[in-house]
Each structure stands twice: as C-alpha cells, then as structure tokens.
DRENTORKOL-3810 file (N, C-alpha, C; in nm, 4 decimals):
REM DRENTORKOL-3810
@n.u->12.9407; n.v->3.2338; n.w->6.1367; ca.u->13.0683; ca.v->3.2841; ca.w->6.0877; c.u->13.1305; c.v->3.3256; c.w->5.9771
@n.u->13.2245; n.v->3.4000; n.w->6.0470; ca.u->13.2700; ca.v->3.5325; ca.w->5.9575; c.u->13.3402; c.v->3.4550; c.w->5.8227
@n.u->13.3452; n.v->3.4440; n.w->5.7288; ca.u->13.4291; ca.v->3.4318; ca.w->5.5718; c.u->13.5193; c.v->3.5097; c.w->5.5591
@n.u->13.5728; n.v->3.6366; n.w->5.6411; ca.u->13.6880; ca.v->3.7002; ca.w->5.5657; c.u->13.8061; c.v->3.6152; c.w->5.5405
@n.u->13.8810; n.v->3.6143; n.w->5.4428; ca.u->14.0027; ca.v->3.6085; ca.w->5.4154; c.u->13.9656; c.v->3.4605; c.w->5.2638
@n.u->13.9842; n.v->3.3535; n.w->5.3482; ca.u->13.9450; ca.v->3.2392; ca.w->5.2732; c.u->14.0569; c.v->3.1596; c.w->5.1517
@n.u->14.0907; n.v->3.1024; n.w->5.0999; ca.u->14.1970; ca.v->2.9973; ca.w->4.9779; c.u->14.2805; c.v->3.1527; c.w->4.9360
@n.u->14.2160; n.v->3.2495; n.w->4.9038; ca.u->14.3148; ca.v->3.2897; ca.w->4.7699; c.u->14.4215; c.v->3.3910; c.w->4.8589
@n.u->14.3243; n.v->3.4394; n.w->4.9828; ca.u->14.3921; ca.v->3.5289; ca.w->5.0457; c.u->14.5189; c.v->3.4578; c.w->5.1182
@n.u->14.4730; n.v->3.3358; n.w->5.1332; ca.u->14.5808; ca.v->3.2364; ca.w->5.2437; c.u->14.7017; c.v->3.2136; c.w->5.1377
@n.u->14.6896; n.v->3.2309; n.w->5.0200; ca.u->14.7690; ca.v->3.1706; ca.w->4.9152; c.u->14.8758; c.v->3.2579; c.w->4.8479
@n.u->14.7993; n.v->3.4193; n.w->4.9087; ca.u->14.8841; ca.v->3.4878; ca.w->4.8687; c.u->14.9648; c.v->3.5524; c.w->4.9683
@n.u->14.9248; n.v->3.5191; n.w->5.1121; ca.u->15.0506; ca.v->3.5045; ca.w->5.2291; c.u->15.1505; c.v->3.4400; c.w->5.2028
@n.u->15.1260; n.v->3.3219; n.w->5.1416; ca.u->15.2373; ca.v->3.2102; ca.w->5.1816; c.u->15.2974; c.v->3.2583; c.w->5.0139
@n.u->15.2383; n.v->3.2636; n.w->4.8961; ca.u->15.3179; ca.v->3.3645; ca.w->4.8063; c.u->15.4555; c.v->3.4706; c.w->4.8616
@n.u->15.4154; n.v->3.5407; n.w->4.9670; ca.u->15.4478; ca.v->3.6528; ca.w->4.9906; c.u->15.6248; c.v->3.5638; c.w->5.1161
@n.u->15.5563; n.v->3.4947; n.w->5.2097; ca.u->15.6276; ca.v->3.4130; ca.w->5.2919; c.u->15.6634; c.v->3.2797; c.w->5.3124
@n.u->15.6464; n.v->3.1852; n.w->5.1731; ca.u->15.6262; ca.v->3.0580; ca.w->5.1959; c.u->15.7242; c.v->2.9831; c.w->5.3286
@n.u->15.8345; n.v->3.0035; n.w->5.3710; ca.u->15.8968; ca.v->2.9656; ca.w->5.4914; c.u->15.7754; c.v->3.0064; c.w->5.6142
@n.u->15.7287; n.v->3.1165; n.w->5.6110; ca.u->15.6390; ca.v->3.0919; ca.w->5.7533; c.u->15.5553; c.v->3.0064; c.w->5.7398
@n.u->15.4602; n.v->2.9726; n.w->5.6336; ca.u->15.3885; ca.v->2.9212; ca.w->5.6499; c.u->15.3647; c.v->2.7380; c.w->5.6460
@n.u->15.5084; n.v->2.7289; n.w->5.5252; ca.u->15.5038; ca.v->2.6052; ca.w->5.4947; c.u->15.6453; c.v->2.5527; c.w->5.6135
@n.u->15.6982; n.v->2.6154; n.w->5.6152; ca.u->15.8530; ca.v->2.5262; ca.w->5.6577; c.u->15.9626; c.v->2.5579; c.w->5.5707
@n.u->15.9514; n.v->2.5005; n.w->5.4419; ca.u->16.0243; ca.v->2.5246; ca.w->5.3187; c.u->15.9382; c.v->2.5591; c.w->5.1768
@n.u->15.9915; n.v->2.6135; n.w->5.1293; ca.u->15.9307; ca.v->2.6660; ca.w->4.9956; c.u->15.9220; c.v->2.5527; c.w->4.9134
@n.u->15.8259; n.v->2.4157; n.w->4.9029; ca.u->15.8082; ca.v->2.3333; ca.w->4.8478; c.u->15.6635; c.v->2.3327; c.w->4.8056
@n.u->15.6345; n.v->2.2943; n.w->4.6650; ca.u->15.5502; ca.v->2.1835; ca.w->4.5755; c.u->15.4580; c.v->2.1169; c.w->4.7086
@n.u->15.5183; n.v->2.0307; n.w->4.7319; ca.u->15.4812; ca.v->1.9347; ca.w->4.8284; c.u->15.4032; c.v->1.9605; c.w->4.9293
@n.u->15.5046; n.v->2.0366; n.w->5.0183; ca.u->15.4920; ca.v->2.1616; ca.w->5.1398; c.u->15.3594; c.v->2.1959; c.w->5.1152
@n.u->15.2842; n.v->2.2559; n.w->5.0030; ca.u->15.2274; ca.v->2.3777; ca.w->4.9693; c.u->15.0751; c.v->2.2445; c.w->4.9713
@n.u->15.1066; n.v->2.1447; n.w->4.9119; ca.u->14.9930; ca.v->2.0772; ca.w->4.9067; c.u->14.9169; c.v->2.0074; c.w->5.0270
@n.u->15.0635; n.v->1.9818; n.w->5.1232; ca.u->14.9947; ca.v->1.8947; ca.w->5.2376; c.u->14.9383; c.v->1.9893; c.w->5.3421
@n.u->14.9523; n.v->2.1557; n.w->5.3181; ca.u->14.8967; ca.v->2.2401; ca.w->5.4021; c.u->14.8089; c.v->2.2922; c.w->5.3074
@n.u->14.7440; n.v->2.3165; n.w->5.1579; ca.u->14.6183; ca.v->2.3037; ca.w->5.0877; c.u->14.5630; c.v->2.2096; c.w->5.1395
@n.u->14.5695; n.v->2.0320; n.w->5.1533; ca.u->14.4809; ca.v->1.9766; ca.w->5.1985; c.u->14.4159; c.v->1.9319; c.w->5.3402
@n.u->14.5234; n.v->2.0400; n.w->5.4298; ca.u->14.4764; ca.v->1.9979; ca.w->5.5692; c.u->14.4067; c.v->2.1068; c.w->5.5662
@n.u->14.3847; n.v->2.2529; n.w->5.5006; ca.u->14.3215; ca.v->2.3457; ca.w->5.4612; c.u->14.1614; c.v->2.3567; c.w->5.4713
@n.u->14.1860; n.v->2.2903; n.w->5.3304; ca.u->14.0684; ca.v->2.2598; ca.w->5.2877; c.u->13.9488; c.v->2.1293; c.w->5.3904
@n.u->14.0583; n.v->2.0435; n.w->5.4202; ca.u->14.0036; ca.v->1.9507; ca.w->5.5647; c.u->13.9132; c.v->2.0426; c.w->5.6854
@n.u->14.0349; n.v->2.1438; n.w->5.7384; ca.u->13.9610; ca.v->2.2253; ca.w->5.8498; c.u->13.8440; c.v->2.2908; c.w->5.8337
@n.u->13.8339; n.v->2.3538; n.w->5.6975; ca.u->13.7267; ca.v->2.4236; ca.w->5.6709; c.u->13.5906; c.v->2.3360; c.w->5.6678
@n.u->13.6258; n.v->2.2058; n.w->5.5910; ca.u->13.4895; ca.v->2.0773; ca.w->5.5662; c.u->13.4530; c.v->2.0714; c.w->5.7458
@n.u->13.5346; n.v->2.0818; n.w->5.8534; ca.u->13.5031; ca.v->2.0215; ca.w->5.9287; c.u->13.4575; c.v->2.1149; c.w->6.0137
@n.u->13.4847; n.v->2.2446; n.w->5.9901; ca.u->13.4269; ca.v->2.3529; ca.w->6.0435; c.u->13.2618; c.v->2.3866; c.w->5.9840
@n.u->13.2098; n.v->2.3259; n.w->5.8850; ca.u->13.1420; ca.v->2.3226; ca.w->5.7954; c.u->13.1388; c.v->2.4714; c.w->5.7514
@n.u->13.2297; n.v->2.5259; n.w->5.7050; ca.u->13.2510; ca.v->2.6254; ca.w->5.6341; c.u->13.2658; c.v->2.5825; c.w->5.4690
@n.u->13.1474; n.v->2.6267; n.w->5.4071; ca.u->13.1245; ca.v->2.5928; ca.w->5.2678; c.u->13.2408; c.v->2.6582; c.w->5.1417
@n.u->13.3053; n.v->2.5827; n.w->5.0877; ca.u->13.3754; ca.v->2.6609; ca.w->5.0039; c.u->13.3202; c.v->2.7767; c.w->4.8863
@n.u->13.3845; n.v->2.8548; n.w->4.8284; ca.u->13.3150; ca.v->2.9902; ca.w->4.7095; c.u->13.3401; c.v->2.8675; c.w->4.6027
@n.u->13.2418; n.v->2.9388; n.w->4.4751; ca.u->13.2562; ca.v->2.8526; ca.w->4.3526; c.u->13.4294; c.v->2.8768; c.w->4.3301
@n.u->13.4401; n.v->3.0138; n.w->4.3355; ca.u->13.6645; ca.v->3.0066; ca.w->4.2865; c.u->13.6760; c.v->2.8972; c.w->4.3324
@n.u->13.6860; n.v->2.8636; n.w->4.4952; ca.u->13.7281; ca.v->2.7543; ca.w->4.5574; c.u->13.7386; c.v->2.6092; c.w->4.4455
@n.u->13.5968; n.v->2.6072; n.w->4.3954; ca.u->13.5188; ca.v->2.4724; ca.w->4.3779; c.u->13.6291; c.v->2.4675; c.w->4.2789
@n.u->13.6038; n.v->2.5915; n.w->4.2085; ca.u->13.7383; ca.v->2.5666; ca.w->4.0414; c.u->13.8538; c.v->2.4922; c.w->4.0792
@n.u->13.8831; n.v->2.5810; n.w->4.2098; ca.u->14.0460; ca.v->2.6010; ca.w->4.1773; c.u->14.0759; c.v->2.4179; c.w->4.2478
@n.u->13.9607; n.v->2.3602; n.w->4.3231; ca.u->14.0396; ca.v->2.2078; ca.w->4.3984; c.u->14.0212; c.v->2.1440; c.w->4.2808
END
C-alpha cells in the first residue's frame, strides 16, 4: 500500500484550511479527527512511522 502522505501532511492541510477538514477550527474537533485518522490507519494495517509514534 502506498504510504504517501501521512499524519504530518494531513496536519499541514488542516492548518491551511481547518474548516474544510474539521468543520470548525476547534481543538476538540481536531482531537476527534486525529482519533479517527489513527483508527482508520490501524484498521487498514498501516504501521505508524517513528515520528507518528512520538507524536501520539
């Protein structure tokens, strides 16, 4: 599976346009997004990088 992108790329996109990804630019919505992102990657069998492990 292609591992292009990743957590830090999506965070950059969220920073640029938070309303597009979160609905509202809020820390609570960001937290829920990140939990869903992490869960989806785990369900797909995509291993986190070392940087992502340190981030979480």
